[in-house]
C-alpha positions, -999 to +999 in steps of 0.1 A: +000-001+000+029+025+010+045+016-022+016+022-042+010+055-027+048+068-033+046+056-068+013+074-073+026+105-059+055+105-083+030+100-112+011+129-100+043+152-099+047+144-136+010+150-148+017+186-162+048+171-187+028+141-198-007+148-195-013+162-230+000+131-244-024+108-229-007+100-198-029+087-171-025+075-131-025+036-127-023+012-096-011-023-096-027-025-059-063-036-062-075-017-032-107+001-037-104+032-020-072+040-042-089+030-073-117+053-068-092+081-059-071+072-092-106+074-113-112+108-099-078+120-106-080+109-141-112+124-147-096+155-134-066+154-158-093+149-187-111+181-179-076+197-177-066+185-211-099+196-225-096+231-213-062+232-223-071+219-256-097+247-259-074+275-246-048+265-273-072+264-300-085+301-290-051+315-291-044+300-324-079+314-337-069+347-324-036+344-340-049+335-374-075+362-372-048+388-364-028+376-394-055+375-417-068+411-408-030+427-409-028+411-443-060+423-455-056+459-442-026+465-462-047+469-495-071+498-481-042+514-463-019+515-494-049+526-514-054+559-491-017+564-490-016+565-526-046+587-532-036+612-503-002+619-523-022+621-557-049+643-536-019+667-523-002+668-557-032+678-579-052+709-585-079+699-607-112+700-584-129+671-606-099+645-599-095+656-563-133+652-555-130+617-569-096+608-551-116+618-520-142+598-527-123+567-532-103+577-498-138+576-481-146+542-492-114+529-482-115+544-449-152+526-448-139+494-456-113+498-428-141+507-402-159+474-415-130+451-413-120+465-378-155+458-367-157+423-380-125+415-364-136+429-329-168+405-330-148+376-343-123+382-315-150+385-289-166+354-304-140+332-304-130+340-269-164+337-259-169+371-246-199+381-269-229+375-249-265+371-262-297+387-252-322+364-268-358+378-275-386+374-298-381+391-333-401+396-367-376+386-388-393+396-421-398+432-404-361+435-394-351+422-428-370+448-447-358+477-426-320+466-430-325+461-468-342+491-474-315+510-454-291+500-482-317+511-512-294+540-523-262+515-527-287+493-542-297+514-566-261+528-576-253+491-582-285+485-603-296+457-583-331+451-582-346+437-546-376+412-547-393+407-514-422+382-510-457+389-517-471+377-486-450+385-454-443+356-431-453+369-397-439+340-376-415+354-348-381+338-341-360+337-310-325+357-315-304+383-305-312+416-323-279+429-325-262+398-336-290+392-363-287+428-373-250+422-380-257+390-400-285+409-423-262+435-427-230+416-438-255+394-463-266+429-480-229+439-484-221+407-498-248+411-522-235+446-532-200+432-539-210+402-559-246+405-574-252+407-612-287+428-611-310+407-587-317+396-550-347+376-541-361+371-505-381+344-496-393+324-460-404+292-455-414+274-421-395+240-414-403+223-384-389+243-353-373+267-376-381+299-399-361+296-431-347+328-446-333+325-482-316+351-501-303+344-536-287+367-560-272+364-594-236+363-597-215+381-619-203+363-651-166+366-644-170+358-608-148+330-596-165+321-563-159+289-546-193+281-529-175+255-507-152+282-492-173+312-486-176+303-449-138+299-446-121+324-426-105+354-446-120+335-480-122+361-510-131+351-544-097+366-556-070+344-542-043+369-547-058+391-521-062+423-546-098+426-541-101+455-522-139+451-521-138+419-494-119+410-462-135+376-464-148+380-427-186+386-433-200+353-439-176+336-417-186+357-389-222+353-400-221+316-399-209+320-364-234+342-349-264+323-365-251+291-349-243+307-316-280+319-317-289+281-322-294+283-360-275+273-390-264+286-422-258+272-455-245+282-490-251+268-526-246+277-561-275+269-585-273+278-623-255+312-614-275+320-584-258+326-551-283+310-524-277+316-486-300+299-464-304+305-426-327+287-402-333+302-370-356+289-344-394+296-349-421+307-326-455+299-340-478+330-335-508+309-320-484+302-294-475+336-289-511+346-282 
C-alpha cells in the first residue's frame, strides 16, 4: 500500500509534463479506495486536457485572425496613402473630388473590417454574450435592406421581397441578427449582378430565411469556401472590396443563436439559407 502511494505521488508530480500526451494514473494494488481516488484524478486530468486544448485552439484562432486581418488591412491603407499623395499633388477639382471619394470608401472598409475583427475576437474568446428575444424576422430584414436602398440603386441591383410577409416570430439576439443581415447585404452589393430575391419558409421548429442573387459572369466564387475565414473569390487578395470575414462571422453568429447557415450555387445564382428557431404566432397569443 505504501509503495503504491509513493508511486502514485511520483506519477502525480509528472502529470503537467505528460498529461497532454494521454498519460493517466494507474495502480497495481487492487484496493477500492485507492482505485476510486485514481479514477477521480484521471477525470480531473481529462478535464484539464480538454480545457487546455480549448485554450490553445482559442489562442490559435485569434492568431490566425490577427494575421489575416493584418494582411487584408494593407490594401486599403496602401490605397489611402497613394490617393492622399495624388490629392496633394493635383489642383484639378474634379480629380480631387474623385480621389476623396475613393479615400472615403477605403476608410469605410477599414472601419467595417475592424468591426468584423472585434466581433470575431469576442466570439472566439467567448466574450460575446447573447440577449435572446422574440423578433419579427421579415420586418427586421425589410428595414435593413431598405436602409441600403441607395447603394442597391447605384449598383443597379433589383430587390424582390415576397408578396406575402411571413409573420412568424423567431428567437434571436437582435444585434447579432442585425450584423448577420448587414453582412449579407454587403455581400450582395459586392457580388450580385442585378437581382436579389428574398423568401421565407417554415420548416419544423425553424423559420427559414433565403436570399439568392445572380452572380457576375466573371465571378470565380468557390461556394464550398465562402464560410472559410478570410476567404475572398480573388485568391491573390488584390480584391479591395472584401475582407473575407463577413460570411464566416455571420455563420458563427447564427450558430451561436442555435441556428445554422448554408450556401450553394445553382445555375449562376448564389443562395444563402438561414435557419433560426421559430415561434408560432398562435403560441404567442
